[in-house]
C-alpha positions as CSV (number, residue, x, y, z in Angstrom):
1,M,-22.0,20.4,4.0
2,P,-24.2,17.4,4.8
3,M,-23.2,13.9,3.7
4,I,-24.9,12.7,0.5
5,V,-25.1,8.9,0.0
6,V,-27.0,6.3,-1.9
7,P,-27.6,3.4,0.6
8,C,-26.8,-0.2,-0.2
9,Q,-27.2,-3.0,2.2
10,P,-24.5,-5.6,2.9
11,G,-24.7,-8.6,0.6
12,K,-27.0,-6.8,-1.9
13,S,-25.9,-6.6,-5.5
14,L,-24.9,-3.2,-6.8
15,S,-24.0,-2.3,-10.4
16,L,-20.8,-0.4,-11.1
17,M,-22.9,2.5,-12.2
18,G,-24.9,2.3,-8.9
19,L,-21.7,2.0,-7.0
20,S,-20.2,5.0,-8.6
21,S,-23.3,7.0,-7.5
22,C,-22.5,6.0,-3.9
23,L,-19.5,8.4,-3.8
24,R,-20.0,10.7,-0.9
25,L,-19.5,14.4,-0.6
26,Y,-17.9,15.8,2.5
27,G,-17.4,19.3,3.8
28,S,-14.3,20.5,5.6
29,E,-13.1,19.1,8.9
30,T,-15.4,19.6,11.9
31,A,-14.2,21.8,14.7
32,R,-13.7,18.7,16.8
33,E,-11.5,17.0,14.2
34,Q,-9.5,20.2,13.8
35,G,-9.0,20.3,17.6
36,M,-7.8,16.6,17.6
37,S,-5.4,17.3,14.8
38,K,-3.9,20.3,16.6
39,A,-3.5,18.3,19.8
40,L,-1.7,15.5,17.9
41,R,0.6,18.1,16.2
42,A,1.3,19.6,19.6
43,E,2.2,16.2,21.1
44,A,4.5,15.5,18.2
45,L,6.4,18.8,18.8
46,D,6.6,17.9,22.5
47,R,8.5,14.8,21.5
48,L,11.0,16.7,19.3
49,P,13.6,17.7,22.0
50,D,13.9,14.1,23.3
51,L,14.2,12.7,19.8
52,C,16.8,15.3,18.9
53,A,18.8,14.4,22.0
54,R,18.7,10.7,20.9
55,A,20.0,11.7,17.5
56,G,22.7,14.0,18.9
57,M,21.2,17.2,17.5
58,P,20.0,20.5,19.1
59,G,16.5,20.3,20.5
60,S,15.4,23.9,19.7
61,G,15.5,26.4,16.9
62,W,13.6,24.2,14.4
63,R,11.2,25.6,11.8
64,V,8.1,23.4,11.4
65,R,5.9,22.7,8.4
66,D,2.9,20.3,8.5
67,L,2.9,17.5,6.0
68,V,0.3,15.0,7.3
69,L,-2.3,15.3,10.2
70,R,-4.6,12.3,10.5
71,D,-6.8,11.4,13.4
72,D,-9.4,8.7,12.9
73,P,-10.3,5.2,14.3
74,I,-7.6,3.5,12.1
75,A,-4.7,5.7,12.9
76,Q,-3.4,8.8,14.6
77,V,-0.5,10.3,12.5
78,A,1.3,13.6,12.6
79,V,4.1,14.1,10.1
80,L,6.0,17.4,10.3
81,R,8.9,18.7,8.3
82,V,11.4,20.3,10.7
83,T,14.4,22.3,9.4
84,R,17.3,24.0,11.2
85,G,20.1,25.4,9.1
86,S,21.2,22.7,6.7
87,D,19.4,20.0,8.6
88,D,16.1,18.9,7.0
89,L,14.2,16.2,8.9
90,V,10.8,14.5,9.3
91,L,9.3,14.4,12.8
92,K,6.6,11.7,13.0
93,L,4.2,10.6,15.7
94,E,2.1,7.5,14.9
95,R,-0.4,5.4,16.7
96,R,-2.3,2.5,15.1
97,P,-4.5,0.3,17.3
98,G,-3.6,-3.3,16.8
99,H,-0.2,-2.5,15.2
100,D,3.2,-2.4,16.7
101,V,4.6,0.9,15.5
102,T,7.9,0.3,17.3
103,A,8.4,-3.0,15.5
104,R,7.9,-1.2,12.2
105,L,10.5,1.4,13.1
106,A,12.9,-1.5,14.1
107,E,12.3,-3.0,10.6
108,H,13.1,0.4,9.0
109,E,16.4,0.3,10.9
110,A,17.1,-3.2,9.7
111,V,16.4,-2.2,6.1
112,Q,18.5,0.9,6.1
113,A,21.4,-1.1,7.5
114,I,21.5,-3.3,4.4
115,F,19.8,-1.4,1.5
116,P,22.3,-0.5,-1.2
117,R,21.7,3.3,-1.2
118,S,22.6,5.2,-4.4
119,D,21.8,8.5,-6.0
120,R,18.8,6.8,-7.7
121,L,17.5,4.3,-5.1
122,T,17.4,5.0,-1.4
123,V,15.8,4.6,2.0
124,P,15.6,7.7,4.2
125,Q,17.7,7.2,7.3
126,L,15.9,6.8,10.6
127,L,17.9,8.9,13.1
128,A,16.0,8.2,16.3
129,H,12.8,6.8,17.8
130,D,11.4,6.9,21.3
131,G,9.7,3.5,21.6
132,A,6.3,5.2,21.8
133,G,5.5,6.0,18.2
134,G,7.7,9.1,17.9
135,S,10.5,9.2,15.3
136,L,13.0,11.5,13.5
137,A,14.3,10.7,10.1
138,E,15.9,12.3,7.0
139,F,13.5,14.3,4.8
140,F,13.2,13.0,1.2
141,D,12.2,15.7,-1.1
142,G,9.7,13.9,-3.3
143,V,6.0,12.9,-3.6
144,P,4.2,9.6,-3.3
145,L,4.1,7.4,-6.3
146,A,0.3,7.8,-6.3
147,V,0.8,11.5,-7.1
148,R,3.4,10.8,-9.8
149,L,1.1,8.3,-11.5
150,D,-1.9,10.6,-11.5
151,A,-0.8,11.4,-15.1
152,P,-1.4,10.3,-18.7
153,F,-0.6,6.7,-19.3
154,A,2.6,7.3,-21.3
155,Q,4.0,9.4,-18.5
156,Q,3.2,6.7,-15.9
157,L,5.5,4.1,-17.6
158,P,8.9,5.5,-16.7
159,D,7.9,5.9,-13.0
160,L,6.6,2.3,-13.0
161,R,10.0,1.2,-14.3
162,R,11.7,3.2,-11.5
163,A,9.4,1.7,-8.8
164,G,10.3,-1.7,-10.1
165,A,14.0,-1.0,-9.9
166,W,13.6,0.2,-6.3
167,L,11.7,-3.0,-5.3
168,A,14.2,-5.2,-7.0
169,A,17.0,-3.6,-5.0
170,F,15.0,-3.9,-1.8
171,H,14.3,-7.6,-2.4
172,R,17.9,-8.4,-3.6
173,A,19.3,-7.0,-0.3
174,R,17.7,-9.9,1.6
175,L,17.1,-12.9,-0.7
176,G,16.2,-16.4,0.3
177,A,16.9,-19.6,-1.5
178,C,14.8,-20.4,-4.5
179,R,12.1,-22.9,-3.8
180,E,8.9,-24.5,-5.1
181,F,5.9,-22.2,-5.0
182,R,3.0,-23.6,-3.0
183,P,-0.4,-22.1,-4.0
184,W,-2.0,-24.1,-1.1
185,F,-1.1,-21.3,1.5
186,G,-3.1,-18.6,-0.4
187,I,-5.9,-21.0,-1.2
188,K,-6.2,-22.0,2.5
189,T,-6.6,-18.4,3.5
190,L,-9.2,-17.8,0.8
191,N,-11.1,-20.9,1.9
192,G,-11.3,-19.5,5.4
193,V,-12.8,-16.2,4.0
194,L,-15.3,-18.2,1.9
195,D,-16.4,-20.2,5.0
196,D,-17.0,-17.0,7.0
197,L,-19.1,-15.6,4.2
198,R,-21.2,-18.7,3.9
199,R,-21.8,-18.8,7.6
200,G,-22.7,-15.2,7.8
201,K,-19.8,-14.3,10.0
202,A,-18.5,-11.8,7.4
203,H,-19.8,-9.9,4.4
204,V,-18.2,-8.4,1.4
205,A,-19.5,-6.0,-1.3
206,E,-21.0,-7.8,-4.3
207,Q,-20.7,-11.0,-2.3
208,E,-22.0,-13.5,-4.9
209,R,-19.6,-12.1,-7.5
210,F,-16.8,-12.3,-5.0
211,I,-17.6,-16.0,-4.4
212,A,-17.6,-16.7,-8.1
213,A,-14.3,-14.9,-8.6
214,A,-12.8,-16.9,-5.7
215,A,-13.9,-20.2,-7.3
216,A,-12.3,-19.1,-10.6
217,L,-9.0,-18.5,-8.9
218,K,-9.1,-21.8,-7.0
219,A,-9.7,-23.6,-10.3
220,R,-6.4,-22.3,-11.6
221,R,-4.2,-23.3,-8.6
222,E,-2.7,-26.3,-10.4
223,D,-1.3,-23.9,-13.1
224,W,1.2,-22.6,-10.6
225,K,1.9,-25.6,-8.4
226,G,5.4,-27.1,-8.5
227,Q,7.1,-24.1,-10.2
228,I,10.1,-22.4,-8.8
229,T,9.9,-19.0,-7.2
230,Q,12.2,-16.5,-5.5
231,P,11.6,-15.6,-1.8
232,A,12.9,-12.4,-0.2
233,A,12.3,-10.5,3.0
234,Q,9.0,-8.6,2.5
235,H,8.0,-4.9,2.8
236,D,4.5,-6.1,3.7
237,D,2.8,-2.7,3.4
238,L,3.9,-1.8,-0.1
239,H,1.5,0.6,-1.9
240,M,1.8,3.7,-3.9
241,R,2.0,6.0,-0.9
242,N,5.0,4.1,0.6
243,I,7.2,4.8,-2.4
244,L,8.4,8.4,-2.7
245,M,9.8,9.8,-5.9
246,N,11.3,12.9,-7.5
247,D,12.9,13.3,-10.9
248,Q,16.3,11.9,-9.7
249,A,15.6,9.3,-7.0
250,V,13.2,6.8,-5.5
251,A,12.8,6.1,-1.8
252,G,10.8,3.5,0.2
253,I,9.3,4.0,3.6
254,D,7.0,2.5,6.3
255,F,8.3,-1.1,6.3
256,A,6.0,-3.5,8.0
257,G,7.4,-7.0,7.3
258,G,10.8,-8.6,7.3
259,H,9.5,-12.2,7.0
260,M,10.6,-14.3,4.1
261,A,8.0,-15.0,1.3
262,P,7.8,-15.2,-2.5
263,V,8.5,-11.8,-4.1
264,G,5.1,-11.9,-5.8
265,H,3.5,-10.8,-2.5
266,D,5.1,-7.4,-2.5
267,I,4.8,-7.0,-6.2
268,A,1.1,-7.8,-6.1
269,R,0.4,-5.3,-3.3
270,L,2.0,-2.5,-5.3
271,L,0.6,-3.3,-8.7
272,V,-2.9,-4.0,-7.7
273,D,-3.0,-0.7,-5.7
274,Y,-1.9,1.0,-9.0
275,A,-4.3,-1.0,-11.2
276,A,-7.4,-0.2,-9.1
277,I,-7.1,3.6,-9.0
278,R,-4.5,4.8,-11.6
279,A,-4.3,2.3,-14.5
280,P,-6.3,2.9,-17.7
281,L,-8.4,-0.3,-17.4
282,D,-9.8,0.1,-20.9
283,R,-6.4,-1.1,-22.1
284,L,-6.7,-4.5,-20.3
285,R,-6.2,-7.6,-22.3
286,P,-8.4,-10.6,-21.5
287,S,-7.5,-12.3,-18.1
288,E,-4.9,-9.7,-17.2
289,V,-4.8,-7.6,-14.0
290,L,-2.9,-4.7,-15.6
291,P,-2.4,-3.3,-19.0
292,A,0.4,-5.1,-20.8
293,E,2.5,-1.9,-21.3
294,A,2.4,-1.2,-17.5
295,L,3.5,-4.7,-16.7
296,A,6.3,-4.5,-19.2
297,A,7.5,-1.2,-17.8
298,F,7.5,-2.4,-14.2
299,F,9.3,-5.6,-15.0
300,D,11.8,-3.7,-17.1
301,G,12.9,-2.2,-13.8
302,Y,12.2,-5.2,-11.6
303,D,14.9,-7.6,-12.9
304,L,14.9,-10.2,-10.1
305,V,12.1,-12.3,-11.6
306,G,9.8,-11.9,-14.6
307,L,6.0,-11.8,-15.0
308,E,6.0,-15.6,-15.5
309,D,7.1,-16.2,-11.9
310,P,4.3,-18.3,-10.3
311,S,4.1,-16.2,-7.2
312,V,3.6,-13.1,-9.4
313,Q,0.9,-14.8,-11.5
314,M,-1.1,-16.1,-8.6
315,M,-0.6,-13.2,-6.1
316,L,-1.7,-10.6,-8.6
317,R,-5.0,-12.3,-8.9
318,L,-5.4,-13.2,-5.2
319,R,-4.5,-9.6,-4.3
320,V,-7.5,-8.4,-6.3
321,L,-9.7,-10.5,-4.0
322,T,-7.8,-9.5,-0.9
323,D,-8.2,-5.8,-1.5
324,W,-11.9,-6.3,-2.5
325,R,-12.5,-8.1,0.8
326,G,-10.8,-5.4,2.7
327,L,-13.4,-2.8,1.7
328,P,-16.6,-2.1,3.6
329,A,-19.5,-4.4,2.6
330,D,-22.0,-1.5,3.3
331,S,-21.5,1.4,0.9
332,R,-22.8,3.7,3.6
333,K,-19.5,3.1,5.4
334,M,-17.4,3.6,2.3
335,S,-15.4,6.8,1.7
336,P,-15.1,8.2,-1.8
337,A,-11.6,6.9,-2.2
338,K,-12.7,3.4,-1.2
339,A,-15.7,3.5,-3.5
340,R,-13.5,4.4,-6.4
341,R,-11.1,1.6,-5.5
342,L,-14.0,-0.9,-5.5
343,V,-15.1,0.3,-8.9
344,G,-11.6,-0.4,-10.2
345,L,-11.3,-3.7,-8.5
346,M,-14.6,-4.8,-9.9
347,R,-13.6,-3.9,-13.4
348,I,-10.4,-5.9,-13.0
349,A,-12.2,-8.9,-11.5
350,E,-14.7,-8.9,-14.4
351,N,-11.7,-9.1,-16.8
352,V,-9.6,-11.6,-14.8
353,F,-12.3,-14.0,-13.5
354,E,-14.8,-13.6,-16.4
355,L,-17.6,-12.6,-14.1
């Protein structure tokens, strides 16, 4: 099936209706892409005997089921479920240009060593990794939060509460000392982005509106200055696909951080991801990033700080801009998922920044 796209040039204005019409239609994988996925799968299976030896397990006799096969310029990832008798594991091979996968696995080991595992909240145990992107871990029988939240709004609220409880347990395991929140750090980063836009060194979709939204955020920085916030070691890649859930338990995966920062950073990553593609944005109150019921549900579970925390208030708004900036400026380079995300972010920005 040929690709169908409505072109839009970088820096040009595009209405939300026009942006929606830029969603592309794709056919199935090409033969080349299928061949690359098969090769990646085969390489992952070649790693299995060594990883099993590192974990003290037999290297043969495993049954294999494909979970994820991804091969594109951003990442090469094969995730396979391997079972043998009562052993139920995940074999993963991951390569991401510009990212240290081994460091992420080491962070997973650090988290699992201190996370207070229970029947409700957990971290799947990493059993072995080979220093070259291959790993073996416990299988968690659940689905990503993104799947659970693809549901009517009333059904989303209990799972938002449970996600909040998991994140609170994660943060509480490695707390820092309470300190004064300094909006200057986020504003400095935002100023760098604005400078690049004005000099033509970078572009962003709906650029003039982005600049107006950034100005509105900067105008509020004094609202959060000098207030006390709670730092904790960060997940740093927290989105709806890195929280897994079933009806009994919640698990977190793919840790990328470990550095100490105000808890609002992780909270904003997760909640803005949800808001852009799963939240009913027609329920937004003026100036809010999420519907009030969704915020109440999440913070009913996340009991470490409340919505009034200055890092939460500022980072929710800054994250809207950060995620907006991370999308392609040219709609011809935008996948359907990214186009839908931009539509959601624009609706939130209109409400929050009064565009």
